[in-house]
N, C-alpha and C positions, 0 to 999 in steps of 0.2 A: 497374560503374563508380560511384563515389560521386556522389550527387546533392547539390550544394552547397545546394539549397533545403531539404533535410531537416535543419534545425536541431533538435537534441534538447534540449528544455527539461525534459521530465518523463518519467521511466521508472518503470514500476510492476511489481511482482512479486507473483504469486500463489505463495506459498511452499509448494508441495505436495510431500509424500513423506516427511515426518519419521517417521511411524509405520511405513511400509513399510521405510524405511532401517534402523530398529531391528529389525524383524521378521526381515529378511534375516540379521541378525547374532545372532538368538536373544536379543535384549535387550528389555526393557520399552519400550513406546512412549514413556514419559516420557524415556528416555535419548535417543531420537531428537529429541525437542523441545529438549532441552538442546544437542545438537549443532547443531540448526537455528538456535537462538538465537545461537550463536557465528558461524555462517555469515551470519546476518542482519547482525550488526555489521560483519563483514568486507566484505560486498557493499555495504552502505549507505555505509560510509566510502570504498570504492573509487570508487563512482559520484559521490559528492558532491565528494570532495577531489581524486581523481586524474583522473577523467573530466570533471570540471568541469560536471556536470549540476546544474542549480539545484534541481530538485525530484525527490525520490524518494518513492514511496509503496509500502506493502506491505499485503497482505491477511493480517492477523495472526490474527484470530479472528472468525468469521462468526456471524450470528444463529442459524444452524443447528448450530454447534459445541457448543451447550449440550447436545445430545443424546448427547454422548460420555460415557464413564464419569466420575463425579465426581472421582476421583483424578487423571485426566488433565487435566480442565478446571482443577482447582485448581493443578496443576503449571504449566500454560501461563500462567495469570494471575499466579502467583508470579514466573515468569521476567520478565514485563513489569513487575512492581512493582520487581524488582531493577534492571531496565534504567532505569526512571524515576529511581531513586536515583543511578545512575551518570551519567545525563544532567545531573542537578542538580549533582553534585559536580564533573563534568568539563566543564561548559559552556564555560568559557573556553578549554579545550583543543580541544574538538570544533568550536566556533563553528558550531553547527547549530541551527536552530529546529525544535522538535518540536511537531506538532499531532496530536491524537487525533480520528479521524473515525468517528462512529458514535453510537449511542444510549447515553448514559452512565447513564441513570436506573436501570438494573438493578444497578449496582455499589454497594458500600457507600459511606457518606459518606467514610470514610478513603481509599478507592481513588479516588473522584472528586476529593477534595482533592489527592491526589498528582498526578493528571493535571493539574489546574489549576495546581499549583505548577510542574510541569515546563514547561508551556506559558509561564507567566509568566517564569520564570527564563531561558528560551531565546529569548524573543520578540524580542530585539535583533538577531538574525542573519537574513541573507537566505536562505542555503541552507536548504532546508526538507525535513524528513522527515515524511510523513504516515503515521500508523499506524492502519489500519482495524481497530477492535476493537469487538466486538458490532455489526458492520456488515452490512447487507443492502441491496443496491441498490434493490430494490422498496420496502423500508421507508423508505429515504432520500427517495425521490420523494414517497411518501405523507406523510411528516413535513413536507417542504417545503411541499406543497400545504396541509396543515392549518394550518401556521404562517401562511401567507399569508392564508388565509380568516379566521383569528383576528385578523389585522391589519386586516381589513375589505376585503380584495380581493374584488371580484366578477368580475373578468376577470383571468386569470392568463396571462402571456406566458412564452415560453421563457427570456427574460432574467430574469424573476422567479425561476423555478426554479433557473436557473444560479447566481444570486446568493444563494440560500437553502439549497441543499444543503450537506452537511457539508464538502465540499472548499473552499467559499468562494473565497478569493483564489487558490487553486492552479489553474493552467490544466489542461485535460484532458490525460491522458497521451498523449504522442506514440506510445509503444510500451508494450504490456503483455506481460510474459513469464510464462508458466506453466510451472513445472517439474513433474516427476512423471509425465509421460506421458498426462495427461488432456487432452482437446481441447474444453474448454468454459470459460466465464467463471464459472459457479457463483454467479450473483447478485452479481457484482462490478462496480462502476462502470457500471451499466446506462445511466445518463444520459451519463456522461463518455466512454464508450468508442465513441461513435457513429462517429468517424473515427480511432480509434486503430489502429495497426498491431499485429497480433497475432502472437505467437511462442510456439511450444510445443516443449518439449524433454523427452525421456524421462529426463533426469538427475534423480535425487531431490535435493531441496533441500540436504541436508547435503553432497552431492557437487558441488554447483554451484560453478563456479570463475570467477575473474576472467578467465581466458582465454575462457571461454564468453561472458561479458559482452561482451568485445571483439569476438568473432565475430558475435554477434547485433546489436551496434551497427553494425558494418560492413554487415551485411545490411540493416539499417534504412536506412542512408544510400543504399543502392542501389535502394530501392523508389521507385516513382512514386506520389506522393500527389496525387490530383486533387480531393478533397473534393466529389465529385459533379459536377465540371466536366470539361473536356477541355483538356489542355495544348496550347498553341500553336494553339488553334482560330482 
């Protein structure tokens, strides 16, 4: 039975399984990432526009993903560069704010400039997509603490960290969905996920469907969220 108290403001996806999807078809891993990028656009649009969820975030590229073959890494980053260009050109159509969450210092000046341009051009919209790129949950917390220390903080509160981490004004995800059959968060949203509802599916990301989004959202609505307390105590 749906729980009317389970308002869904923020859904987050760990988009896992692109490489395995391609391997099953005897195709290069890069082909899987291209198909995954198409699915990313479809699912984000569906959640923001049709499901009326205000915030969507995705785990696009982790701090550990640099260990992958150079060709694969370059292909993934090129896909997101193309996506940034699309967001800029079609911002009046998409009506979606784009924010990049992660450490940008490793990227070239031109890549960082494109990120900043994308965020600036889309900043007028409320519906928000957070793209976690060069993102690591532990690094995010360390970066926040170091920033607060540099600002002169001698005592750091939970609120300080919450206001300083990459997600900023985005609320914690109500639900986190990981595709691909793995049952872990893999250094994702370590701070934000404290009370997120977790969902795992064996579906590889390029095969993930809007129907499965609907099913998982319905399951979310049926869960009891106590946030450490007891309902009707």
